[in-house]
C-alpha positions in Angstrom: -86.3 119.6 -30.9 -86.2 115.8 -29.5 -84.2 114.2 -27.3 -82.6 111.6 -29.0 -82.8 109.3 -25.6 -87.4 109.6 -26.2 -86.7 109.3 -29.9 -88.6 105.7 -31.1 -88.0 104.7 -28.0 -92.0 103.3 -25.5 -89.9 102.1 -23.0 -86.8 103.4 -20.7 -85.7 101.5 -18.1 -83.3 102.8 -15.6 -80.6 100.1 -14.4 -77.7 100.7 -11.9 -76.8 99.5 -8.5 -77.4 101.7 -5.3 -77.1 105.3 -3.8 -76.7 106.9 -7.4 -79.6 108.7 -7.7 -81.4 106.5 -10.7 -84.6 106.6 -9.3 -84.0 110.4 -9.3 -83.1 111.1 -12.6 -85.9 108.5 -14.1 -88.0 110.8 -12.6 -85.4 114.1 -14.5 -86.5 112.0 -17.8 -89.9 111.3 -17.6 -90.7 115.4 -16.3 -88.2 116.1 -19.3 -90.5 113.5 -21.8 -93.3 114.9 -20.6 -91.5 119.0 -21.6 -92.0 117.7 -25.3 -95.5 116.7 -24.8 -95.4 113.4 -24.3 -97.8 111.2 -21.8 -95.3 109.5 -19.4 -95.8 107.1 -17.0 -92.6 106.6 -14.1 -92.5 103.3 -12.6 -90.3 103.3 -9.2 -89.5 101.0 -6.5 -89.0 102.1 -3.3 -88.6 106.7 -3.1 -87.3 108.4 -0.8 -90.1 110.1 1.1 -89.4 113.4 -0.7 -89.5 112.2 -3.8 -92.3 110.5 -3.4 -93.9 113.9 -2.1 -92.4 115.6 -4.7 -94.5 112.9 -7.3 -97.7 112.9 -5.2 -97.1 109.5 -4.5 -96.5 109.0 -0.8 -98.9 106.6 0.3 -100.5 105.5 -2.9 -100.2 103.0 -4.6 -102.1 103.6 -7.8 -101.1 105.4 -10.4 -101.1 109.0 -10.2 -101.1 112.4 -11.8 -98.2 114.3 -10.2 -99.8 117.3 -9.1 -98.9 120.8 -9.7 -97.7 120.6 -13.0 -97.6 122.4 -16.4 -96.4 120.7 -19.5 -97.2 120.3 -22.9 -97.4 116.6 -21.7 -98.9 114.7 -18.8 -96.5 112.9 -15.8 -97.7 110.2 -14.4 -96.3 108.4 -11.1 -97.1 105.1 -9.3 -94.9 102.9 -6.3 -95.1 99.4 -8.0 -97.1 97.7 -5.0 -95.4 93.1 -5.2 -98.0 92.2 -3.7 -101.2 93.0 -5.7 -99.0 93.1 -8.7 -98.0 89.9 -7.9 -101.9 89.1 -7.3 -103.6 89.9 -10.3 -101.6 88.4 -12.7 -102.0 85.5 -10.9 -106.1 85.8 -10.9 -105.8 87.2 -14.6 -103.7 83.5 -15.6 -106.3 81.3 -13.3 -109.1 83.1 -15.1 -110.3 84.2 -11.3 -110.9 80.1 -10.8 -111.7 78.7 -6.6 -107.5 77.5 -7.2 -106.6 81.5 -7.3 -108.7 82.1 -4.1 -107.1 79.1 -2.5 -103.4 80.3 -3.3 -104.6 83.9 -2.1 -105.2 82.1 1.0 -102.6 79.6 1.1 -99.4 81.0 3.8 -96.7 79.8 1.8 -97.6 81.6 -1.5 -98.0 85.4 0.7 -94.0 84.1 1.3 -93.6 83.4 -1.9 -95.0 86.8 -3.5 -93.3 89.1 -1.5 -90.0 87.5 0.0 -89.0 84.7 -2.7 -85.9 86.1 -4.4 -86.9 87.3 -8.2 -90.3 88.3 -7.2 -90.1 91.9 -7.0 -87.8 92.0 -10.3 -90.5 89.7 -12.2 -93.7 91.9 -10.5 -91.5 95.4 -11.8 -91.6 93.6 -15.6 -95.3 92.5 -15.1 -96.1 95.8 -14.4 -94.1 97.3 -16.3 -95.7 95.4 -19.5 -99.5 95.3 -18.3 -98.7 99.5 -18.7 -97.1 98.9 -22.2 -99.9 96.8 -23.1 -102.4 99.0 -22.3 -101.5 101.8 -24.6 -102.7 104.9 -22.2 -98.8 106.3 -22.0 -95.9 107.3 -25.1 -93.5 106.7 -22.9 -92.5 104.4 -19.3 -89.9 104.5 -17.1 -88.4 102.4 -15.1 -86.4 102.8 -11.8 -85.2 99.2 -12.0 -85.1 97.5 -8.2 -82.1 98.1 -6.0 -80.3 94.8 -6.3 -76.9 93.9 -5.0 -75.5 92.8 -9.0 -77.8 95.0 -11.0 -77.3 92.5 -13.6 -79.8 90.1 -11.3 -82.8 92.2 -12.4 -82.5 90.7 -15.9 -82.6 87.5 -15.2 -84.5 87.0 -12.3 -88.1 86.3 -14.6 -86.8 84.0 -16.4 -85.2 81.9 -13.0 -89.1 82.6 -11.1 -91.0 80.7 -14.0 -88.0 78.3 -14.2 -89.1 77.8 -10.2 -92.5 76.9 -11.5 -92.1 74.9 -14.0 -94.3 71.6 -14.4 -90.8 69.7 -14.5 -90.7 70.8 -11.3 -94.0 71.5 -9.7 -95.5 67.5 -10.7 -92.8 66.2 -8.0 -95.6 68.6 -5.2 -98.0 67.2 -5.8 -100.6 64.5 -6.5 -103.9 65.2 -8.8 -105.3 62.4 -8.5 -104.5 61.1 -4.6 -101.9 58.0 -6.1 -99.1 58.2 -4.5 -96.9 58.9 -7.6 -96.3 62.7 -6.1 -92.6 64.2 -4.2 -94.3 62.7 -1.3 -95.5 59.2 -1.6 -91.8 59.1 -3.9 -90.8 59.5 -0.4 -93.0 57.0 1.4 -92.2 54.7 -1.6 -88.7 55.3 -0.9 -88.7 54.2 2.9 -88.2 57.9 4.1 -90.6 58.5 6.2 -88.1 60.0 8.2 -86.9 63.1 6.6 -91.5 64.1 6.2 -91.0 63.3 9.7 -88.3 65.9 10.2 -89.8 68.6 7.6 -92.7 68.6 10.1 -90.8 69.0 13.1 -89.2 71.9 11.3 -91.6 73.5 9.5 -94.7 72.2 11.4 -97.3 70.0 9.0 -99.4 72.7 7.8 -96.4 74.1 6.3 -95.8 70.4 4.3 -99.8 70.2 4.0 -99.6 73.7 1.7 -97.0 73.0 0.2 -98.6 70.2 -1.7 -101.6 72.2 -1.7 -99.8 75.0 -3.2 -98.1 73.1 -6.2 -101.9 71.8 -6.7 -103.1 75.4 -7.9 -100.2 76.9 -9.4 -101.2 74.5 -12.3 -103.8 76.4 -14.0 -101.2 79.2 -13.7 -97.6 77.9 -14.4 -97.5 77.7 -17.9 -99.1 81.0 -18.1 -95.8 83.1 -16.5 -93.7 80.8 -19.2 -95.4 83.2 -21.7 -95.7 86.4 -19.5 -92.1 86.0 -19.2 -91.6 85.5 -22.9 -94.0 88.2 -23.8 -91.7 90.5 -21.1 -88.5 89.4 -23.0 -89.8 90.5 -26.2 -91.1 94.3 -25.0 -87.3 94.8 -23.3 -85.1 93.9 -26.1 -87.2 95.5 -29.3 -85.6 98.6 -30.6 -88.6 101.2 -29.0 -86.6 100.0 -25.3 -83.9 101.9 -23.9 -81.7 101.3 -21.4 -80.1 104.2 -19.1 -77.1 103.4 -16.6 -76.8 105.4 -14.1 -73.1 105.2 -11.9 -71.3 107.8 -10.1 -69.0 108.1 -7.2 -65.2 106.2 -7.5 -63.4 103.8 -9.6 -65.6 100.5 -8.2 -69.0 101.8 -8.8 -67.5 103.0 -12.4 -65.9 98.9 -13.2 -69.3 97.9 -11.7 -71.0 99.4 -14.8 -68.9 98.6 -17.6 -69.3 95.3 -16.8 -73.3 95.7 -16.5 -72.8 97.4 -20.3 -71.2 94.9 -21.5 -73.7 92.2 -19.5 -76.4 94.7 -21.1 -75.1 94.2 -24.7 -74.3 90.4 -24.3 -78.3 89.8 -23.5 -79.7 91.9 -26.4 -80.2 94.9 -24.9 -80.4 98.3 -26.2 -77.9 101.1 -24.0 -78.4 104.0 -25.1 -77.2 106.3 -22.5 -74.7 106.1 -19.6 -75.6 109.1 -16.7 -72.5 109.8 -15.0 -74.8 111.4 -11.5 -73.8 114.0 -9.2 -70.2 113.8 -10.7 -69.0 117.3 -9.4 -70.4 120.4 -7.4 -72.8 122.4 -9.7 -70.8 125.7 -8.3 -67.5 123.9 -9.2 -65.4 125.5 -12.2 -63.1 122.1 -13.7 -61.9 124.6 -16.4 -60.8 127.8 -14.1 -57.3 128.5 -13.9 -55.1 129.2 -10.8 -56.9 131.6 -8.4 -54.9 134.7 -7.2 -54.2 134.8 -3.3 -56.6 138.0 -1.3 -58.2 138.6 1.7 -60.0 135.1 2.0 -57.1 133.3 1.7 -58.2 129.8 3.7 -61.3 129.7 0.8 -58.8 130.2 -2.2 -57.4 127.3 -0.3 -60.0 125.0 0.7 -61.4 125.7 -3.3 -57.7 124.5 -4.7 -58.1 121.4 -2.9 -61.7 121.1 -4.0 -60.7 121.8 -7.3 -57.4 119.5 -7.0 -59.8 116.4 -5.4 -62.1 117.0 -8.3 -59.4 117.3 -11.7 -58.3 113.8 -9.4 -62.3 112.2 -10.6 -62.4 114.0 -13.8 -59.2 111.4 -14.4 -61.0 108.0 -13.6 -64.2 109.9 -15.4 -62.0 110.7 -19.1 -60.7 107.4 -18.7 -64.3 104.9 -18.4 -65.5 107.3 -21.2 -62.8 106.2 -24.0 -64.3 102.9 -22.7 -67.4 103.1 -23.4 -67.8 105.5 -26.1 -68.4 102.9 -28.0 -70.9 101.3 -25.8 -73.3 104.1 -25.5 -74.0 108.2 -25.2 -71.9 109.9 -22.1 -73.6 112.2 -19.7 -72.1 114.0 -17.0 -74.4 115.5 -14.2 -73.1 117.9 -11.4 -74.3 117.6 -7.8 -77.3 120.4 -7.3 -76.8 122.7 -4.6 -79.6 121.8 -2.6 -81.8 118.6 -2.0 -84.6 118.1 -5.4 -87.6 118.1 -2.7 -90.1 119.9 -5.5 -91.5 119.5 -9.4 -88.8 122.8 -9.9 -86.1 121.0 -8.9 -86.8 117.6 -11.0 -87.3 120.4 -13.9 -83.8 121.8 -13.1 -82.4 117.8 -12.9 -83.5 117.3 -16.7 -82.8 121.3 -18.3 -78.7 120.3 -17.2 -79.3 117.0 -19.0 -81.1 118.6 -21.7 -78.0 121.0 -21.6 -75.7 118.0 -21.5 -77.2 116.9 -24.7 -77.4 119.4 -26.8 -73.3 119.7 -26.4 -73.2 116.3 -27.5 
């Protein structure tokens, strides 16, 4: 039986704050979809070394078929290379012109394409859209970048496009050699001292490259805006579903509630909220009081742990009562061992399936 999460879905976007097991959950959902017979690609940002080894993508930036699989479908994985993805976009947008070659050599561009706020989010979505556009996969699962505020992921590409908009760029270039650009404006208003201070602080080379940078982006800045619009359409399409992963404590649950509201407000489709690692796999909260016995210390420890997780369970129930109208809620226990191979991902995917069947 097909998982309802995958029905009519072409893209799954896994979101959530750091440290909740989002990357592992994304990989497990990909395994589950491949088991159902789909050709699946999981795109990840910065997987733990062990997970990278599990997926067979350690040290590679290309799309790789996960080794050791025996699924009805096929599972592929890739770590997003931000610099290469940004370069590929610029190269296509500028139609491999001389301007593209010049901008790749520009030290300012090298910094912006990797370190500028919003660039990682843009490249993650650009890679996602390129794979989506190719039609090579039945389902693509994106493990989103870790951000201080997860909602920043959704707005970053638009902010990046605005930075390179014509209104901003025209201030910094003077293609006809007239003093009508940013630098000409500085000179005309008698503010040579401002330029001198900038040169002192950053070096004249930086000032020169700043002007060159905005001259050379003229060919692709419109394509950047167009691409941002296309990506946004994909993200709000009914075939793109969001999976919100959360865990641990009350603060993370409140953050998840806030993020769920922002997802809905943005017109995105929140399908499932996964409460991950909420109690040890072996701990049964439903059992009655334990009888005293020879191993009294172990019994007492078990009671204490059960009391602790019962208190947490009250938080989860309160969270679920407020969230149940927004999306399906799945609780996933913490496995006894770390996930270090494909069978571990299969075990986690099986747990998710079991929780789905109980809904």
